[in-house]
Phi, psi and omega in degrees: 000137181288148175289142177270124178241116185246140171054027179278150178240126180242129181226125176070017181279135178260093181285354173286332179259319181257111184301133179284137179291130175295128182187177174255109184263119182235125178069024182267157175234140180237116183237127177056038180260152179253116175246011185302122182063012180280159178261104175244028180294153177060021174259161175236129177243115181238128179053042180254155177242134173242118182235127178056038180257157174247111178249014185305131176058023176291151176275110182245028179298127180060021177275140178255129173242108181236119180055047181259142178245125175249122180234126177053043181256148173263120188224044186286140173071024178277142180256082182296340178291346178269350178294165172300138181278353179275134169062023183291108177210131183203161172237133181242122179233124179054043180254153174254107181250021185309138176061023173274173183224132175240027185307124175071004182281151168264119184245042188254126334266135174246168176224130176240127179228126178055042182255150172265119182239038183293129177068013180287139181262112178252018183303135176059016178277151175254111186237045181295129177064020176285143178253123174245100183258114175057051181250145179261117183254025182308122179063017175290150184255122175238111180213114183069023183272137178263109183247025183303126179062019178281142183260110179241018187302323184255004181269169188208168179064022178271157177226096184242119179273114180297343180277338182245004179225153177268115183237019181306126178060015173292151184256125178231160174258164176301326183289330184249004182297340178298339177295348177267352187241007186302325183295342181273353177052046181254160179258125178244125180243000000 
């Protein structure tokens, strides 16, 4: 059983060099910490804040993120499909999640604001009622993705095929609806 660590504050810690203790972190804050390529597998983070952290390519196998807030974090190449499927809930603000993967994940409901989601794989993910506010989806993969009631009105650079994805009642703006028609190679003026 993991040790319970409550209300701890970590600032400037390099967990790539100093191995993180396996535990259940509740109400903790991580500021300016480096988790790049670190092993944070089998940990639980509940009601935690990550601010200005680098989690790129961290091992998050069987890791639980419940009510976690990520702000201004670099999170490239994370395999969220390897996280614990229980209680996955998070908010991402001004984060770089490029080339991460949410394949087959249930992301209901999450919120992404001002995030870079370049090359992110959302294949077979269930993203009902997810809010994507001002997010860049350049080269992101949507295949068999359930986007029912998802809000994409202010996001851009997405390429979503309505024939291979569920987009019922998803919200788009007039300015970004061309992202639904890219496969037809038509010009919209």
